[in-house]
C-alpha positions in Angstrom: -20.0 -2.4 11.3 -18.9 -1.9 7.5 -16.6 1.0 8.5 -14.9 -0.8 11.2 -14.0 -3.6 9.1 -12.9 -1.0 6.1 -10.5 0.5 9.4 -9.3 -2.6 10.1 -8.5 -3.3 6.5 -6.5 0.0 6.1 -4.9 -0.5 9.5 -3.0 -3.9 8.5 -1.0 -2.6 6.0 0.0 1.1 7.6 1.2 -1.2 10.6 3.2 -3.7 8.2 4.3 -0.8 6.3 5.9 0.7 9.3 7.1 -2.4 10.7 9.0 -2.3 7.6 10.3 1.0 8.1 11.7 -0.2 11.3 13.5 -3.4 10.1 15.2 -1.2 7.6 16.2 1.5 10.2 17.4 -1.4 12.4 19.5 -2.9 9.9 21.0 0.1 8.7 22.3 0.8 12.6 23.3 -3.2 12.7 20.5 -4.0 15.1 19.2 -7.6 14.3 15.8 -8.6 15.3 14.6 -12.1 16.5 13.3 -13.5 13.3 16.3 -12.8 11.2 20.0 -13.6 10.9 21.1 -11.5 8.3 21.0 -7.2 8.4 20.6 -7.8 4.7 17.7 -10.1 4.8 16.2 -7.8 7.1 16.5 -4.9 5.2 15.1 -6.5 2.0 12.0 -7.5 3.9 11.6 -4.5 5.5 11.5 -2.9 2.0 9.2 -5.4 0.8 6.8 -4.7 3.7 7.0 -1.1 3.3 6.4 -0.9 -0.7 3.3 -3.6 -0.4 1.8 -1.4 2.7 2.3 1.9 0.4 0.8 0.1 -3.0 -2.0 -0.9 -1.0 -3.4 2.0 0.8 -2.3 4.0 -3.0 -4.4 1.4 -4.6 -7.6 1.9 -2.2 -7.4 5.5 -2.4 -7.3 5.5 -6.0 -9.8 3.2 -6.5 -12.2 4.9 -4.3 -11.3 8.3 -6.3 -12.2 6.6 -9.3 -15.6 5.4 -8.1 -16.2 8.9 -7.1 -15.0 10.2 -10.6 -12.5 12.3 -9.1 -9.5 11.7 -10.8 -7.9 12.4 -13.7 -8.8 10.9 -17.0 -5.4 8.9 -17.3 -5.8 7.0 -14.2 -9.3 5.8 -15.2 -9.8 2.7 -16.5 -10.3 1.7 -20.2 -13.3 -0.1 -20.1 -14.9 3.2 -18.1 -13.3 5.4 -20.4 -14.9 3.5 -23.7 -18.2 3.5 -21.6 -18.2 7.4 -20.8 -17.1 8.0 -24.7 -20.2 6.1 -26.0 -22.7 7.9 -23.6 -21.9 11.1 -25.1 
């Protein structure tokens, strides 16, 4: 059940990022979708959705890799770096 919940949590930002890309594409071609009245507003909302979706997925992947200690030292949190230095 936990894997299903994790999959749903990851599918939602991917869907929102895809919707943002669609909004940006439609505004470039001059197609105005229903909730928007201006193509500029539609493009900005699409850009925000895309950036937030990619940011969430990237943060999730970085967090997972940090827990498994498979990232470079510059991506580790400061508290973990200090704790690892104390243990040495």
